[in-house]
C-alpha positions in Angstrom: 21.9 3.6 31.6 21.7 5.7 28.5 18.8 8.1 28.2 17.2 8.5 24.8 14.9 11.4 24.1 11.7 10.2 22.6 10.7 13.0 20.2 7.6 11.4 18.5 4.8 13.8 17.7 7.1 16.9 17.8 6.4 19.6 15.3 9.0 19.6 12.5 10.1 23.2 13.2 11.1 22.3 16.8 13.6 19.5 16.0 16.7 21.6 15.4 16.4 23.5 18.7 15.3 20.3 20.5 18.5 18.6 19.3 20.7 21.5 20.6 19.0 21.2 24.0 19.2 17.4 24.1 22.9 17.5 23.6 23.4 20.3 26.2 21.3 18.3 28.7 23.3 15.1 28.3 20.8 12.9 26.4 22.5 10.1 24.5 20.3 9.7 21.5 17.3 11.6 20.0 14.7 9.4 18.4 11.9 10.2 15.9 9.2 8.0 14.5 8.4 7.1 10.9 5.2 7.2 9.0 4.5 8.1 5.3 1.0 9.6 5.6 -2.2 9.8 7.6 -5.4 8.2 6.5 -8.6 6.6 7.9 -6.6 3.3 8.4 -8.4 0.1 8.1 -5.4 -1.7 9.7 -5.9 -1.7 13.5 -3.2 0.2 15.4 -1.7 -2.5 17.6 -0.7 -0.3 20.6 -4.1 1.1 21.6 -7.1 -0.7 23.0 -9.4 1.0 20.4 -7.2 0.1 17.5 -7.1 3.7 16.5 -3.8 5.7 16.3 -3.0 8.2 19.0 -2.5 11.0 16.4 -4.5 12.7 13.8 -4.0 14.3 10.4 -2.4 17.4 11.8 0.4 15.4 13.6 3.8 16.0 12.0 5.8 13.1 10.6 8.9 14.7 9.1 11.1 12.5 6.9 13.5 10.8 9.3 16.7 11.2 7.4 16.2 14.8 6.3 15.5 15.7 9.9 18.5 13.9 11.2 20.7 15.7 8.7 19.4 19.1 9.9 19.9 18.1 13.6 23.4 16.7 12.9 24.5 20.1 11.5 23.9 21.9 14.8 25.3 19.2 17.2 28.5 17.4 17.7 28.0 14.4 20.0 24.2 13.6 20.1 23.3 10.4 18.4 20.1 9.9 16.3 17.9 6.9 15.7 14.5 6.3 14.2 12.2 4.4 16.6 11.6 2.7 14.3 12.2 3.1 10.6 9.9 0.9 8.4 12.6 -0.3 6.0 10.5 -2.9 4.1 8.0 -0.3 3.0 10.8 1.0 0.8 13.2 -0.5 -1.7 16.6 -1.6 -0.6 18.6 1.1 -2.3 16.5 4.0 -1.0 17.1 2.8 2.5 20.8 2.1 1.9 21.5 5.5 0.4 19.5 7.6 2.9 21.0 6.0 6.0 24.5 5.9 4.7 24.4 9.6 3.7 22.9 10.6 7.2 25.7 8.6 8.9 28.4 10.3 6.8 27.0 13.8 7.4 26.5 13.2 11.1 30.1 11.8 11.4 28.9 8.4 12.4 26.2 9.4 14.9 23.4 7.3 13.4 21.8 4.2 14.8 19.5 2.3 12.5 16.4 1.5 14.5 14.3 -0.7 12.3 11.0 -2.6 12.3 8.6 -4.3 10.0 5.7 -1.9 10.5 2.0 -2.5 11.2 0.2 -0.2 8.6 -0.8 -2.2 5.5 -2.0 1.0 3.7 1.6 2.3 3.6 2.8 -0.9 1.9 0.0 -0.8 -0.6 0.8 2.8 -1.4 4.5 2.1 -2.1 3.9 -1.1 -4.0 5.6 -3.3 -1.4 4.2 -6.6 -0.2 2.8 -6.3 3.4 2.6 -10.0 4.1 6.3 -10.7 3.3 7.7 -7.7 5.1 9.4 -9.8 7.8 11.2 -12.0 5.3 12.2 -9.1 3.2 13.6 -7.2 6.2 15.6 -10.3 7.1 17.0 -10.4 3.5 17.7 -6.6 3.5 19.8 -6.3 6.7 22.9 -8.2 5.6 22.9 -6.5 2.2 22.5 -3.1 3.9 25.5 -3.9 6.2 27.6 -4.8 3.2 26.7 -1.7 1.2 27.3 0.6 4.3 30.8 -1.1 4.6 31.6 0.0 1.1 31.5 -3.5 -0.2 30.4 -4.7 -3.7 27.4 -6.9 -3.6 25.9 -9.2 -6.1 22.1 -9.3 -6.4 19.9 -11.3 -8.8 19.4 -9.6 -12.1 21.9 -6.8 -11.4 25.6 -6.3 -12.1 27.9 -6.2 -9.0 27.2 -2.9 -7.3 28.2 -0.6 -4.5 27.2 2.8 -3.1 29.0 6.0 -2.0 29.4 7.8 0.3 29.7 5.3 3.1 30.4 5.9 6.8 33.8 5.4 8.4 32.3 3.4 11.2 29.8 0.5 11.3 26.2 1.6 11.7 24.6 -0.1 14.7 21.3 -1.9 13.9 18.7 -2.0 16.6 15.6 -4.1 15.9 12.3 -2.9 17.2 9.2 -4.9 18.3 8.4 -7.4 21.0 6.7 -10.1 19.0 8.5 -13.5 18.9 9.6 -12.8 15.4 11.0 -9.4 16.2 12.9 -10.6 19.3 14.3 -13.5 17.2 15.4 -11.0 14.5 17.0 -8.7 17.0 19.0 -11.6 18.6 20.1 -13.0 15.2 20.8 -9.8 13.2 20.8 -6.8 15.6 23.3 -5.0 17.7 20.5 -4.1 20.1 16.7 -4.1 20.6 14.2 -1.2 21.0 10.9 -1.7 22.8 7.9 -0.5 21.0 5.6 0.3 23.9 5.9 1.6 27.5 6.6 -1.4 29.7 5.8 -2.0 33.3 8.3 -4.3 35.1 5.8 -7.2 34.8 5.4 -6.6 31.1 9.1 -6.2 30.4 10.5 -9.3 32.3 9.0 -11.9 30.0 10.2 -9.9 27.0 13.7 -9.9 28.3 13.5 -13.6 29.1 12.5 -14.3 25.5 15.2 -12.0 24.1 17.9 -13.7 26.2 16.7 -17.1 25.1 17.1 -16.1 21.5 20.5 -14.5 22.2 21.7 -17.7 23.7 20.3 -19.8 20.8 22.3 -17.6 18.4 25.5 -17.8 20.5 25.5 -14.1 21.2 27.8 -13.4 24.1 29.1 -9.9 23.2 27.6 -6.4 24.0 24.0 -6.1 23.1 22.0 -2.9 23.9 18.4 -3.2 25.3 16.5 0.1 25.0 13.2 -0.2 26.9 10.7 2.6 27.4 9.7 2.2 31.1 6.4 2.9 32.8 8.0 4.4 35.9 8.5 7.9 37.2 11.9 9.2 36.2 14.3 8.3 39.0 18.0 7.5 38.8 17.7 4.7 41.5 14.9 3.1 39.6 16.8 3.2 36.4 19.8 1.6 38.1 17.5 -1.3 39.1 16.5 -1.9 35.5 20.1 -1.7 34.5 20.7 -4.6 36.8 18.2 -6.6 34.6 20.3 -5.9 31.5 18.5 -2.8 30.3 21.1 -0.5 28.9 18.9 2.5 27.9 15.4 3.9 28.2 13.4 6.6 26.4 12.1 9.7 28.1 10.0 12.7 26.8 10.1 14.9 29.9 7.4 17.3 28.6 4.8 14.6 29.0 5.3 14.9 32.8 5.3 18.7 32.9 4.0 20.2 36.1 0.8 22.4 36.0 3.1 25.3 36.8 5.4 24.6 33.8 2.4 24.3 31.5 1.0 27.5 32.7 4.3 29.3 32.3 5.4 28.0 28.9 2.2 26.8 27.2 1.1 23.4 26.1 3.1 21.9 23.2 5.6 24.8 23.0 9.3 24.3 22.4 9.9 26.4 25.6 8.0 23.8 27.6 10.0 20.9 26.1 13.3 22.5 26.8 12.4 23.6 30.4 11.3 20.0 31.3 14.4 18.5 29.6 16.6 20.8 31.7 14.8 19.8 34.9 15.1 16.1 33.9 18.8 16.6 33.3 19.3 18.0 36.8 17.1 15.5 38.6 17.9 12.3 36.7 20.7 12.4 34.1 23.2 14.2 36.4 22.7 11.4 39.1 23.2 8.4 36.8 
């Protein structure tokens, strides 16, 4: 079971030290989330009962690939993945060049966690069609793979083209989301799947059943990663039980389960609290997996 560090809502100036600590503690991958701006969104947030986001205008949303570049410079083995990057809110070439450059600078430690997004306002602001975002992502993924492989591609209205630099290894693509369309896309075009909510066992089982059905329909028999945030208290034995279901990784943000003593000692929201709880998690869970 791989343990990914879920670093959403972290202040931008904490990421470099957080990456150093994550590598030292044995986390496999550090994830960060993607949003372009904050507004009084009319689009309902799909992962809360109220339809309102869990964050406000003061929450940091640093650029994913700039932040990955900074973290890659101070680490050697830790991997990085957005959870998830909203590719269809951007043009193809912006996505291709940013991800390829981050993969090169990190020496092939980038996973491309990608989704279609939920926030219509971001698509309006960038001039991209919100309603065709799924179809456009489906069309983008094979072209991105070709460009990252250093191939020349032919697109309507453009001469044959390529990009540089490109990584020496294939960039894994993990598709996020648990809708029927997202699970179908993951099974058809992904190297793995990332859950987009914290799942109880009862919630996760039908998602895994649907994902396996689509994998079977697409003739997928090789390795396929399943990264599922789990609504369980961190425990090596519990994680092994989920691994038996085919879950290959989960997300953890140990500071969300800080003890009252840790909060009093280090302070809410501090980098010191995050690192202290990560070190405890490493001793109590990662070392036993």
